[in-house]
C-alpha positions as CSV (number, residue, x, y, z in Angstrom):
1,M,-37.9,17.9,-49.6
2,V,-37.5,20.7,-47.2
3,P,-39.2,24.0,-48.5
4,S,-37.2,27.1,-49.1
5,L,-38.0,30.6,-47.9
6,Q,-37.5,33.4,-50.4
7,G,-37.2,36.7,-48.7
8,R,-36.8,40.1,-50.3
9,P,-33.8,42.1,-49.3
10,V,-34.6,45.0,-47.0
11,K,-32.4,47.9,-46.3
12,H,-32.2,49.4,-42.8
13,T,-31.2,52.8,-41.8
14,R,-28.7,51.4,-39.2
15,G,-27.0,48.9,-41.5
16,K,-26.6,47.8,-45.1
17,T,-27.1,44.1,-44.4
18,E,-29.6,42.1,-46.4
19,L,-31.6,39.1,-45.2
20,G,-30.8,36.5,-47.8
21,Q,-32.8,33.3,-48.2
22,L,-33.7,30.3,-46.1
23,T,-33.0,27.3,-48.3
24,G,-33.1,23.6,-47.3
25,G,-33.6,24.5,-43.6
26,F,-30.4,26.7,-43.4
27,L,-30.4,30.5,-43.2
28,A,-27.9,32.5,-45.2
29,F,-27.3,36.1,-44.2
30,D,-24.6,38.8,-43.9
31,P,-23.5,40.2,-40.6
32,G,-25.2,43.3,-39.5
33,N,-28.7,44.5,-38.5
34,T,-31.5,42.9,-40.4
35,L,-35.2,43.6,-40.1
36,L,-38.0,41.9,-42.0
37,P,-41.3,43.8,-42.6
38,K,-44.4,42.3,-41.1
39,G,-46.0,41.5,-44.4
40,T,-42.9,39.7,-45.6
41,R,-42.8,37.6,-42.4
42,E,-46.3,36.4,-42.9
43,D,-45.6,35.4,-46.5
44,A,-42.5,33.5,-45.4
45,K,-44.3,31.7,-42.7
46,E,-47.0,30.6,-45.1
47,N,-44.5,29.4,-47.6
48,F,-42.3,27.6,-45.1
49,C,-45.1,25.8,-43.3
50,G,-46.6,24.5,-46.5
51,S,-44.6,21.3,-45.7
52,S,-45.3,18.8,-42.9
53,F,-41.7,18.3,-42.1
54,S,-42.0,19.7,-38.6
55,P,-45.1,19.5,-36.4
56,A,-44.1,22.6,-34.7
57,C,-43.4,24.5,-37.9
58,S,-46.0,27.2,-37.4
59,H,-44.9,28.0,-33.9
60,S,-41.1,27.7,-34.6
61,T,-41.3,29.7,-37.8
62,S,-43.2,32.5,-36.1
63,F,-40.7,32.5,-33.3
64,L,-37.8,32.4,-35.7
65,L,-39.2,35.3,-37.8
66,S,-40.0,37.4,-34.7
67,A,-36.5,36.9,-33.5
68,T,-35.1,38.2,-36.7
69,G,-37.4,41.1,-37.2
70,G,-39.9,41.5,-34.5
71,G,-37.7,43.2,-32.1
72,G,-37.7,46.6,-33.9
73,E,-34.9,48.8,-34.9
74,G,-33.0,48.4,-31.6
75,V,-32.1,44.7,-32.0
76,N,-28.4,44.1,-32.7
77,G,-27.6,42.1,-35.9
78,W,-25.2,39.6,-34.4
79,F,-27.6,38.7,-31.6
80,S,-30.4,38.0,-34.1
81,E,-28.1,35.8,-36.1
82,V,-27.1,33.7,-33.0
83,I,-30.8,33.3,-32.1
84,V,-31.6,32.2,-35.6
85,I,-28.8,29.6,-35.7
86,I,-29.9,28.1,-32.3
87,L,-33.5,27.9,-33.3
88,I,-32.6,26.2,-36.6
89,F,-30.5,23.6,-34.7
90,I,-33.3,22.9,-32.2
91,F,-36.3,22.8,-34.5
92,I,-34.8,21.6,-37.8
93,I,-31.5,19.7,-37.5
94,I,-32.2,17.7,-34.3
95,P,-35.6,16.4,-35.5
96,G,-34.0,15.5,-38.8
97,L,-31.3,13.5,-37.1
98,L,-33.8,11.7,-34.9
99,A,-35.8,10.8,-38.0
100,L,-32.8,9.3,-39.7
101,M,-31.9,7.3,-36.6
102,S,-35.5,5.9,-36.4
103,I,-35.3,4.9,-40.1
104,H,-31.9,3.2,-39.6
105,E,-33.2,1.3,-36.6
106,G,-36.2,0.1,-38.5
107,L,-34.1,-1.2,-41.4
108,T,-31.8,-3.0,-38.9
109,V,-34.6,-4.8,-37.2
110,K,-36.2,-5.9,-40.5
111,W,-32.8,-7.3,-41.7
112,T,-33.3,-11.0,-42.7
113,E,-29.9,-11.9,-44.1
114,P,-27.3,-14.0,-42.2
115,L,-25.4,-11.9,-39.6
116,T,-21.6,-12.1,-39.5
117,C,-20.6,-11.0,-36.0
118,D,-17.5,-13.0,-35.4
119,K,-17.3,-13.6,-31.6
120,W,-20.5,-11.6,-30.9
121,D,-24.0,-12.9,-31.3
122,C,-25.9,-10.0,-32.9
123,N,-29.3,-11.5,-31.8
124,C,-28.2,-11.0,-28.3
125,T,-27.4,-7.4,-29.0
126,F,-30.8,-6.7,-30.5
127,T,-32.7,-8.4,-27.7
128,R,-30.4,-6.9,-25.0
129,Q,-29.6,-10.3,-23.4
130,R,-26.5,-10.9,-21.3
131,G,-24.2,-13.8,-21.4
132,C,-25.4,-15.3,-24.8
133,C,-22.6,-14.2,-27.1
134,C,-19.8,-16.5,-28.3
135,A,-17.2,-14.3,-26.6
136,A,-19.0,-14.7,-23.3
137,N,-19.1,-18.5,-23.7
138,D,-15.4,-18.5,-24.3
139,M,-14.9,-16.4,-21.3
140,Y,-17.0,-18.6,-19.1
141,Q,-15.1,-21.7,-20.3
142,L,-11.8,-19.9,-19.5
143,E,-13.1,-19.1,-16.0
144,E,-14.1,-22.7,-15.4
145,E,-10.7,-23.9,-16.6
146,T,-8.9,-21.4,-14.4
147,F,-11.0,-22.3,-11.4
148,T,-10.3,-26.0,-11.9
149,R,-6.5,-25.3,-12.2
150,L,-6.6,-23.1,-9.1
151,K,-8.5,-25.8,-7.2
152,T,-5.9,-28.4,-8.2
153,L,-3.1,-26.0,-7.3
154,W,-4.6,-25.4,-3.9
155,N,-4.9,-29.1,-3.2
156,D,-1.2,-29.6,-4.3
157,V,-0.1,-26.8,-2.1
158,S,-2.1,-28.2,0.9
159,Q,-0.5,-31.6,0.4
160,L,2.9,-30.0,0.1
161,G,2.3,-28.0,3.3
162,S,1.3,-31.2,5.1
163,R,4.5,-33.0,3.9
164,V,6.7,-30.0,4.9
165,L,5.1,-30.0,8.3
166,Q,5.6,-33.7,8.8
167,H,9.2,-33.4,7.5
168,S,9.9,-30.4,9.8
169,E,8.6,-32.3,12.7
170,S,10.8,-35.2,11.9
171,I,13.9,-33.1,11.8
172,K,13.3,-31.3,15.1
173,V,16.2,-33.0,16.8
174,A,17.9,-31.4,19.8
175,F,18.8,-32.2,23.4
176,K,20.4,-30.7,26.5
177,A,21.4,-32.6,29.6
178,T,23.5,-32.1,32.8
179,M,25.0,-34.3,35.4
180,N,23.1,-34.8,38.6
181,P,25.2,-33.9,41.7
182,N,23.7,-36.9,43.5
183,V,25.9,-39.3,41.5
184,A,29.0,-38.0,43.3
185,V,30.3,-39.9,46.4
186,L,32.4,-38.7,49.3
187,I,36.1,-39.4,48.9
188,P,37.4,-41.0,52.2
189,G,39.6,-38.7,54.2
190,T,38.5,-35.5,52.3
191,N,35.5,-33.2,51.9
192,E,35.3,-33.9,48.2
193,R,32.3,-35.5,46.5
194,C,33.4,-36.9,43.2
195,F,32.3,-39.1,40.3
196,G,35.1,-41.6,39.9
197,P,37.8,-42.7,39.7
198,F,36.9,-46.0,38.1
199,N,39.1,-48.8,36.8
200,T,37.5,-48.6,33.3
201,N,36.2,-46.0,31.0
202,V,32.5,-45.1,31.8
203,P,29.9,-42.9,30.1
204,L,29.1,-39.7,32.0
205,P,25.5,-39.9,33.3
206,Y,23.9,-36.7,32.1
207,A,20.6,-37.6,33.7
208,S,19.0,-34.2,34.2
209,V,17.3,-33.5,30.8
210,T,15.9,-30.1,30.0
211,L,15.5,-30.6,26.2
212,N,15.0,-33.7,24.1
213,H,13.3,-33.0,20.8
214,G,13.0,-36.1,18.7
215,Q,13.7,-38.3,21.7
216,G,17.2,-39.1,20.5
217,Y,18.8,-38.8,23.9
218,N,18.6,-41.6,26.5
219,P,19.2,-40.2,30.0
220,S,19.5,-43.6,31.5
221,L,22.6,-44.4,29.4
222,G,23.8,-40.9,28.6
223,V,23.8,-41.9,24.9
224,F,22.4,-40.0,21.9
225,T,21.2,-42.0,18.9
226,A,20.6,-40.1,15.7
227,P,17.0,-40.6,14.5
228,I,17.8,-39.4,11.0
229,A,20.9,-38.9,8.9
230,G,22.5,-35.5,8.6
231,V,25.0,-33.1,10.0
232,Y,24.9,-32.7,13.8
233,L,26.6,-30.3,16.2
234,F,27.6,-31.5,19.7
235,S,29.1,-29.7,22.6
236,Y,30.1,-30.7,26.1
237,T,31.5,-28.8,29.1
238,V,33.7,-30.4,31.7
239,Y,33.9,-28.8,35.2
240,S,35.7,-29.9,38.4
241,L,36.4,-28.3,41.8
242,V,38.8,-29.7,44.3
243,E,40.3,-28.6,47.7
244,K,43.4,-26.5,47.9
245,D,46.7,-28.3,47.1
246,T,44.6,-31.2,45.7
247,R,45.2,-32.5,42.2
248,I,42.7,-31.9,39.4
249,Y,42.8,-35.0,37.2
250,H,40.3,-35.8,34.5
251,K,40.0,-36.6,30.9
252,C,36.6,-36.7,29.1
253,Q,36.3,-37.6,25.4
254,L,33.4,-37.5,23.0
255,M,32.8,-40.9,21.4
256,K,31.0,-41.7,18.2
257,N,30.2,-45.4,17.7
258,G,33.0,-46.2,20.2
259,N,35.6,-44.0,18.5
260,V,37.2,-40.9,20.0
261,T,36.4,-37.7,18.2
262,V,37.5,-34.9,20.6
263,S,38.6,-34.8,24.2
264,I,39.1,-32.5,27.2
265,W,41.7,-33.2,29.9
266,E,43.3,-31.5,32.9
267,N,46.2,-32.6,35.3
268,N,47.6,-30.0,37.7
269,R,47.8,-29.0,41.4
270,E,47.9,-25.2,40.7
271,D,44.2,-24.7,40.0
272,G,41.5,-25.6,42.4
273,E,38.8,-25.1,39.8
274,D,38.8,-25.8,36.1
275,S,36.4,-26.0,33.2
276,A,36.6,-26.4,29.4
277,T,34.3,-26.9,26.4
278,Q,34.5,-28.7,23.1
279,V,32.3,-28.2,20.1
280,V,32.3,-30.5,17.1
281,L,30.3,-31.1,13.8
282,L,29.7,-34.7,12.9
283,Q,28.2,-36.4,9.9
284,M,25.7,-38.9,11.4
285,Q,23.8,-41.8,9.9
286,R,20.6,-43.0,11.3
287,G,21.4,-45.1,14.3
288,D,24.8,-43.7,15.0
289,Q,25.5,-43.1,18.7
290,V,27.4,-40.3,20.5
291,Y,28.3,-40.1,24.2
292,V,30.9,-38.6,26.6
293,E,33.1,-41.0,28.6
294,L,35.4,-40.5,31.6
295,M,38.7,-42.2,31.3
296,S,39.6,-44.8,33.9
297,G,41.5,-43.5,37.0
298,R,40.1,-40.0,36.5
299,K,37.4,-38.1,38.5
300,L,35.1,-35.1,38.4
301,C,34.5,-33.4,41.8
302,N,31.9,-31.0,43.2
303,G,29.7,-28.8,41.1
304,L,28.8,-31.6,38.8
305,H,25.7,-29.8,37.6
306,N,28.1,-27.6,35.6
307,N,28.9,-30.6,33.3
308,I,26.7,-30.2,30.3
309,F,26.1,-32.2,27.1
310,T,24.1,-30.8,24.2
311,G,23.5,-31.6,20.5
312,H,21.2,-30.8,17.6
313,I,20.8,-31.4,13.9
314,V,22.2,-28.7,11.6
315,Y,20.5,-30.1,8.4
316,P,19.3,-33.5,7.3
317,D,20.7,-35.5,4.4
318,T,18.6,-35.1,1.2
319,D,19.3,-38.5,-0.2
């Protein structure tokens, strides 16, 4: 038990405050100026330090008492009170709390009953180990499962990417070809070099190939064969140039598997130069063929490199 200090009330000429009593380690006093006579201070020190509660009791009590009364009559009361409270907190309250904490820790370490810690292993807590609690084990297991799933997902995405790449390569289908002027021959009695006329329909020989993705176009035959099923766009331009007062006479038609889809034709003596273009969308199956043919008895003259045939896939069939 903490000893108590009984002090006799002392009146001071500059105040009517009394120094009460120090009981249980706490000082009770009234505001004002308080001075404790020297003899009273020595008695209080002896009574207070009779206990072994604080090793620094002698020093701290002397300091405490000197702070309250050793300053003479000029010490202000409120300043003395603040000093006393601070010293009590430092030398009495804090050591007491530390002692209680030490006792509590000792009781905890000596505990022998089963510990109920739910997801936490209390032994790990006391020994300050890491990664040995039940919650940590659950977390590690979750990490392993997550890593496994991520690895599986990564493999699936990689395989999907390879398939998409292969598929995108397979649907890169496009071509562009023009006629070679060297296929034209000189018409006797004129300065015109023309392809035709023929006594039968013939495919136009677009032999100069500048683009042939998917290798669907055959420049030797002038025929495009669809490598995959889907919707395709085809276009062709027909151009012819003749001498003045000479007849422009041609008809070129786009054929799919031997059937006419669209055509371009011209028959007049008013224009010496003429061109036209057709564009068409066609549903194609794998192996279907498309080409442009010149009708029998018709001709294309001069500037044959302006005759162009192009095509590309718009989108493949998903079936």
